[in-house]
VOVOMAR-743926 format. One line per 10 residues: number of its first residue (from 0); their letters; for each residue x negated, y, z of C-alpha. Coordinates in steps of 0.25 Angstrom, whole numbers, plus 5000, padded with zeros to 4 digits. Last residue first. Layout:
residues N
NUM	a	X:Y:Z  ...
***
This chain:
residues 378
377	akvfyrimkm	5155:4999:5101  5149:5014:5099  5142:5016:5086  5131:5027:5087  5124:5020:5099  5127:5007:5093  5121:5011:5080  5107:5015:5088  5106:5002:5095  5110:4994:5083
367	lshacatlkq	5098:5001:5076  5089:4998:5087  5092:4983:5088  5091:4981:5074  5077:4987:5073  5073:4979:5085  5079:4966:5079  5071:4968:5066  5058:4972:5073  5058:4960:5080
357	paqdlaqqfn	5061:4951:5068  5051:4960:5059  5038:4958:5069  5032:4947:5062  5034:4953:5047  5030:4967:5051  5017:4962:5057  5015:4954:5044  5017:4966:5036  5008:4975:5044
347	mardsisfmg	5013:4984:5054  5017:5000:5055  5028:5002:5064  5044:5000:5065  5046:4990:5054  5061:4986:5054  5066:4995:5043  5078:5002:5044  5089:5007:5034  5102:5015:5038
337	ifgleyleey	5115:5018:5034  5113:5010:5021  5122:5016:5010  5116:5015:4996  5109:5028:4997  5102:5023:5009  5095:5015:5000  5087:5026:4995  5079:5027:5008  5072:5013:5005
327	qlglagsici	5064:5021:4995  5052:5012:4998  5052:5001:5009  5059:5000:5022  5055:4987:5029  5060:4975:5036  5074:4980:5033  5087:4985:5042  5097:4990:5033  5109:4996:5040
317	vpkgykkavq	5123:4996:5032  5136:5003:5037  5149:4997:5032  5158:5004:5022  5165:4991:5018  5160:4990:5004  5147:4997:5009  5144:4984:5017  5144:4975:5005  5135:4985:4998
307	lvgvpvkgyr	5125:4986:5009  5124:4971:5010  5119:4972:4995  5111:4983:4998  5103:4977:5010  5103:4964:5001  5094:4969:4989  5101:4972:4976  5093:4983:4971  5095:4994:4983
297	tqldtqgegt	5084:4985:4990  5073:4989:4981  5073:5003:4986  5067:4998:4999  5072:4989:5010  5062:4978:5015  5064:4965:5021  5079:4967:5020  5091:4973:5027  5106:4972:5031
287	ivldcdkihe	5114:4978:5044  5128:4980:5041  5137:4988:5052  5151:4988:5057  5156:4976:5052  5171:4972:5046  5168:4971:5032  5153:4967:5033  5157:4953:5038  5166:4951:5026
277	elhsyslllq	5155:4955:5017  5145:4947:5022  5153:4933:5022  5143:4927:5012  5145:4919:4999  5148:4931:4990  5138:4938:4998  5127:4929:4993  5129:4931:4979  5129:4946:4980
267	lgpimeahli	5116:4945:4989  5109:4937:4978  5114:4946:4966  5119:4937:4955  5111:4932:4942  5119:4921:4935  5111:4909:4930  5110:4904:4916  5099:4894:4918  5089:4900:4907
257	gilvagigga	5092:4915:4908  5097:4917:4922  5089:4906:4930  5077:4908:4922  5077:4924:4923  5080:4923:4938  5068:4914:4939  5060:4925:4934  5050:4927:4946  5061:4926:4956
247	agggefdnld	5071:4936:4948  5065:4942:4936  5078:4937:4928  5087:4946:4936  5092:4953:4924  5090:4943:4913  5084:4946:4899  5070:4943:4903  5073:4928:4902  5077:4929:4887
237	ihtyrllqdr	5084:4917:4883  5082:4910:4870  5078:4896:4876  5066:4892:4871  5060:4905:4865  5065:4914:4876  5058:4904:4886  5045:4907:4879  5047:4923:4879  5051:4923:4894
227	yntmgqdirr	5038:4914:4897  5030:4923:4889  5037:4936:4896  5034:4929:4910  5019:4928:4906  5019:4942:4902  5025:4945:4915  5014:4937:4922  5003:4945:4915  5008:4958:4918
217	iqnpyfgkqk	5010:4955:4933  4996:4950:4935  4989:4964:4937  4999:4967:4949  4996:4954:4957  5005:4943:4956  5010:4938:4971  5025:4937:4971  5027:4951:4975  5018:4956:4964
207	gfvytagqeg	5027:4949:4953  5041:4954:4958  5043:4966:4948  5032:4963:4937  5034:4950:4937  5050:4948:4937  5053:4959:4928  5053:4975:4930  5040:4977:4923  5043:4966:4913
197	llhnkvdcaa	5049:4952:4913  5061:4943:4920  5071:4954:4923  5072:4961:4936  5087:4961:4943  5084:4956:4956  5096:4954:4964  5095:4938:4964  5105:4926:4965  5102:4919:4952
187	ilemgelrnl	5115:4911:4951  5116:4897:4943  5129:4889:4940  5126:4875:4937  5132:4868:4924  5119:4868:4918  5106:4868:4927  5098:4871:4916  5090:4859:4917  5078:4860:4907
177	rkldiyrvhi	5074:4848:4900  5073:4853:4886  5067:4866:4891  5052:4864:4886  5046:4877:4885  5033:4881:4876  5025:4893:4877  5023:4897:4892  5008:4901:4895  5012:4915:4901
167	lnvaqpslyk	5022:4910:4910  5010:4900:4915  5006:4909:4926  5020:4911:4932  5021:4896:4935  5029:4884:4929  5018:4874:4925  5015:4875:4911  5015:4862:4902  5005:4862:4891
157	hekdyfragl	5011:4864:4877  4998:4871:4872  5006:4884:4871  5010:4883:4886  5022:4874:4891  5033:4875:4899  5044:4865:4904  5058:4866:4908  5064:4855:4917  5073:4863:4928
147	aqllgmggdn	5060:4863:4937  5053:4869:4925  5064:4880:4924  5061:4884:4938  5047:4885:4936  5048:4894:4924  5057:4903:4932  5049:4915:4927  5037:4911:4934  5036:4922:4945
137	tasgglgvii	5037:4914:4958  5037:4918:4972  5052:4919:4973  5059:4929:4983  5073:4931:4977  5080:4921:4967  5092:4915:4975  5096:4904:4966  5112:4901:4967  5116:4888:4961
127	krcgrkqadl	5129:4882:4957  5135:4869:4953  5126:4861:4964  5126:4847:4961  5115:4843:4971  5106:4840:4958  5108:4854:4953  5104:4860:4966  5091:4851:4966  5088:4856:4952
117	lvtgvgfssa	5089:4871:4956  5080:4868:4968  5070:4862:4958  5070:4875:4949  5067:4883:4962  5054:4875:4963  5049:4878:4950  5049:4892:4952  5034:4893:4950  5023:4900:4957
107	ffpsrlekpt	5009:4899:4950  5006:4913:4946  5013:4918:4959  5003:4914:4968  5006:4916:4983  4997:4912:4993  4993:4926:4999  5008:4929:5000  5011:4918:5008  5021:4908:5001
97	mqlgiinave	5035:4905:5004  5038:4919:5004  5039:4921:4988  5048:4911:4988  5048:4898:4978  5059:4889:4985  5066:4896:4997  5064:4910:4988  5070:4904:4977  5084:4902:4985
87	ivatnggdvl	5094:4892:4980  5109:4892:4984  5116:4880:4978  5130:4880:4975  5140:4868:4975  5137:4863:4989  5150:4867:4995  5148:4881:4989  5134:4882:4996  5121:4874:4995
77	vystdlpkgy	5109:4880:5000  5093:4878:4996  5082:4871:5002  5067:4870:5002  5056:4860:5003  5045:4864:4995  5034:4856:4987  5024:4866:4982  5024:4870:4968  5019:4885:4970
67	adttrvhvwq	5033:4891:4971  5038:4880:4980  5043:4867:4975  5056:4858:4978  5062:4850:4989  5076:4852:4992  5084:4855:5005  5099:4859:5004  5105:4869:5014  5121:4869:5015
57	gdaaacfaat	5128:4882:5014  5138:4889:5023  5140:4901:5013  5134:4912:5019  5124:4905:5027  5118:4897:5016  5119:4908:5006  5110:4916:5015  5101:4904:5018  5099:4902:5003
47	tgeggdailq	5096:4917:5000  5086:4918:5012  5075:4923:5003  5079:4929:4989  5093:4929:4983  5099:4941:4990  5099:4936:5004  5109:4938:5016  5112:4931:5029  5123:4937:5036
37	kiveisadaq	5123:4941:5050  5135:4946:5058  5132:4954:5071  5143:4957:5082  5137:4968:5091  5140:4965:5106  5125:4963:5108  5121:4977:5106  5108:4982:5104  5100:4968:5106
27	higeeihdav	5112:4963:5098  5108:4972:5086  5093:4968:5087  5096:4952:5087  5106:4954:5075  5095:4960:5067  5086:4949:5071  5096:4938:5067  5099:4946:5054  5084:4946:5050
17	eestmcgkys	5083:4931:5054  5095:4928:5045  5089:4935:5033  5077:4928:5034  5065:4936:5041  5050:4939:5036  5046:4936:5022  5058:4943:5017  5066:4950:5027  5078:4943:5024
7	dcavvvkm	5091:4950:5018  5100:4957:5029  5115:4955:5032  5118:4959:5047  5132:4962:5049  5135:4971:5061  5148:4971:5070  5151:4981:5080
***
């Protein structure tokens, strides 16, 4: 029997590789003869660079930059295609999970560090840059990224503005004369988010709460983002709210697509073009996928559904094992999953769930495989 394991990370808990390792352990506890093929998977968020590195035999590059709050940061990205393509992960630079929840301050978070990493890839001679947009802590509309590339922003008194969400409302003048537009490079924004920049389905309203804004602050920040859009429209004649996916990473998506002319491609689709997942699924007996929480939102481009779509091409059964099953997860059965399971087996607080997740994942995989082997004889 051959089982393919292709799971997203359980964000803030286990990486894609760790999830696969624990599932493999549980499977082999049930039957050591089962062949397990593990594939690192990501959709543009946490774990994207590692997944590309594994899929394309990439090379890690280390770079000094700054995190979301301007602190010095040593991070890394991956070179693939013989060094011609850089894969950069926003979550490794200005990631939400890099700062404890009680210390997050989204008013003052900036995407500046992402811009400096883009410049590093340019200096290394890369001709193509893939930017994974999931998991950012920022909501500055890409203002910081633009400043790292040479743009400057000023208020009505012509005073310099630092690139933070708190200053979006104050932007009146923009200097783009020194902007490095990364011309001659192919830019790809890897993300499954479809939200535009502004409004109730935009970056701030949809993702602001998880980044740390209180509900009574959301409208004010969105007004600031609207002003920022209006001022850039005056100077560039580009409306950042026109672009599907522009709301990704607190507006970085809009800047990449609108100002730097990046192409938006779903992250999982992009990764699959580099990986061998499809050929492994072709001749397997079972596919196991999963994520931190599976709910109705999973159907909109998340990893489990992307893996399911590949498996359905070859008529392979798919089980989803996730940290938790959220609202309306049952509707995903209509897509073709043969089973969806949560590793949570008793009442516990969030920290206990994180601490016990590895053991519970192994136990869940073991139990499921014992049942499957009963019905499917070797």
